[in-house]
C-alpha positions in Angstrom: -71.0 45.5 -45.2 -71.9 43.6 -48.2 -70.2 40.4 -46.9 -72.0 40.6 -43.6 -75.4 41.2 -45.2 -75.0 38.3 -47.6 -73.9 35.9 -44.9 -76.9 37.1 -42.9 -79.4 36.5 -45.7 -77.8 33.0 -46.3 -78.2 32.1 -42.7 -81.8 33.4 -42.6 -83.0 32.0 -46.0 -80.7 29.1 -47.1 -80.9 27.9 -50.6 -81.1 31.3 -52.5 -79.5 32.2 -55.8 -77.0 35.2 -56.1 -79.8 36.9 -58.1 -82.3 36.3 -55.3 -79.8 37.6 -52.8 -79.1 40.6 -54.9 -82.9 41.4 -55.0 -83.2 41.2 -51.2 -80.3 43.6 -50.9 -80.9 46.0 -53.8 -84.5 45.4 -55.1 -84.6 45.3 -58.8 -81.6 47.6 -59.2 -79.2 44.9 -60.3 -75.8 44.1 -58.7 -76.2 40.4 -59.4 -72.6 40.2 -60.7 -71.3 41.8 -57.6 -73.2 39.6 -55.2 -72.2 36.5 -57.4 -68.5 37.4 -57.1 -68.8 37.9 -53.3 -70.6 34.6 -53.0 -67.9 32.9 -55.0 -65.2 34.4 -52.8 -67.2 33.1 -49.6 -67.6 29.6 -51.0 -63.8 29.5 -51.8 -63.0 30.5 -48.3 -65.4 27.9 -46.8 -67.7 30.4 -45.2 -70.8 29.3 -47.2 -71.7 26.1 -49.1 -73.2 25.9 -52.6 -75.1 23.4 -54.7 -75.9 23.4 -58.4 -73.7 23.7 -61.6 -73.9 27.4 -61.9 -75.8 27.6 -65.2 -79.3 28.9 -65.9 -80.9 25.5 -65.7 -79.2 24.7 -62.4 -77.9 27.8 -60.6 -75.7 27.8 -57.6 -77.8 28.0 -54.4 -76.0 29.1 -51.2 -76.2 27.7 -47.7 -74.5 28.3 -44.4 -71.6 25.9 -43.8 -72.8 22.6 -42.5 -71.0 23.0 -39.2 -72.6 26.3 -38.3 -74.8 26.6 -35.3 -77.8 28.8 -35.0 -79.1 29.8 -31.5 -82.2 31.7 -30.5 -85.6 31.5 -29.0 -88.7 29.5 -30.0 -91.8 30.1 -27.9 -89.6 31.7 -25.2 -87.4 28.6 -25.0 -83.6 28.8 -25.6 -82.7 26.6 -28.4 -79.6 25.7 -30.6 -79.3 23.4 -33.5 -76.9 22.7 -36.3 -77.5 24.4 -39.6 -76.8 21.0 -41.2 -80.3 20.0 -40.0 -81.7 22.5 -42.4 -79.7 21.5 -45.5 -80.9 19.5 -48.3 -79.8 15.8 -47.9 -77.1 16.1 -50.6 -75.3 18.7 -48.5 -75.6 16.8 -45.3 -74.2 13.6 -47.1 -71.4 15.5 -48.6 -70.3 17.4 -45.6 -68.3 20.7 -45.9 -65.8 21.3 -48.7 -66.4 20.3 -52.4 -70.2 21.1 -52.7 -71.2 22.2 -56.0 -68.0 20.8 -57.6 -69.1 17.8 -59.6 
């Protein structure tokens, strides 16, 4: 599903714009507006965070929610860490909620 694919991309590559996410999903075939609309909905539901003003000079960039946790294996050792550790300092300072709304 598109929503699942977008959330997966945002978890694995935080900080992408909707255009960059669309390119990962569809190549240069477009679909930027469709991805942008889904990202907006996910943001409104609190399932992703965003920064930026949403204009060409400062596009929205999307991140996993600050309270999300990733677990996996690094060098064969189990590990878990908060996504907040990966976020830009402005996201960590702001916490969840009104990111991107200035």
